[in-house]
C-alpha positions in Angstrom: 68.5 87.4 118.7 67.6 86.9 115.1 66.2 83.3 114.4 65.8 82.8 118.2 63.0 80.3 117.9 65.0 78.2 115.4 68.1 78.2 117.5 66.1 77.4 120.7 64.3 74.5 119.0 67.6 73.0 117.9 69.1 73.4 121.3 66.2 72.0 123.3 65.8 69.0 121.0 69.4 67.8 121.5 70.5 68.7 118.0 74.1 69.6 117.6 75.1 72.5 115.4 78.3 71.4 113.8 78.7 74.4 111.5 77.2 77.9 111.8 78.1 80.2 108.9 75.1 82.5 109.4 75.6 86.0 108.3 73.1 87.6 110.7 75.8 88.3 113.2 77.9 90.2 110.6 77.5 93.8 109.6 75.4 93.1 106.5 76.1 96.4 105.0 79.8 95.5 104.8 79.3 91.9 103.6 77.1 91.2 100.6 77.2 87.4 101.1 76.3 87.7 104.8 73.3 89.8 103.9 72.2 87.2 101.3 72.7 84.2 103.6 71.7 85.4 107.1 71.1 81.8 108.3 73.2 78.8 107.3 73.6 75.9 109.8 74.7 72.3 109.5 73.0 70.3 112.2 73.3 66.7 113.3 70.8 64.7 115.4 72.5 61.3 116.1 69.5 59.7 117.8 67.5 60.2 114.6 70.3 59.5 112.2 69.7 62.9 110.7 71.9 65.6 109.2 70.2 68.9 108.3 71.1 72.1 106.5 68.9 74.9 108.0 69.2 78.0 105.7 67.8 81.4 104.8 69.6 82.0 101.5 68.7 84.6 99.0 65.3 85.2 100.5 64.3 81.5 100.8 63.9 79.6 104.1 64.7 75.9 103.8 65.5 72.7 105.7 67.3 69.9 103.8 67.6 66.6 105.6 69.7 63.5 104.9 70.0 60.1 106.6 73.3 60.2 108.4 73.3 56.5 109.0 74.3 56.0 105.3 77.8 56.5 104.0 78.1 60.1 102.8 79.7 59.0 99.5 76.8 56.6 98.7 74.1 57.1 96.2 71.5 56.1 98.9 72.7 59.0 101.1 72.2 61.5 98.3 68.9 60.0 97.4 67.8 60.4 101.0 68.1 64.2 100.8 64.8 66.0 101.2 64.4 69.8 100.9 61.4 71.7 102.4 60.8 75.4 101.7 59.0 77.7 104.1 57.1 81.0 103.9 58.3 82.3 107.3 60.4 81.4 110.3 57.3 80.3 112.3 56.6 77.6 109.7 60.2 76.5 109.7 60.4 76.4 113.5 57.2 74.3 113.7 58.5 71.9 111.1 61.8 71.5 113.1 59.9 71.0 116.4 57.8 68.3 114.8 60.7 66.6 113.1 63.0 66.7 116.2 60.3 65.5 118.6 60.3 62.1 117.0 61.3 59.4 119.5 63.6 57.3 117.3 65.0 57.0 113.8 63.2 55.4 110.9 66.2 53.9 109.2 
């Protein structure tokens, strides 16, 4: 499976994938968007008050996080967004493992 380590890391950490619009499952030759966005997940980790967007879009691997304890329509929520970019899937998976292995939220 493509992105296996990333999916495995999310599953074993207790993260919940609330939306998976990854294009890796589609026949990329038939779908230009799927080929340009092979990984696109919205993930929630309630115990850490964390919402994440895990993506491989247009050649860039990234994880964006936000504090889900804040109201989504608040300025504080939007200011809590942090985006990290990675060179490869191993770096991304390691970051996710470290992030999701925290014991409690720092709210």
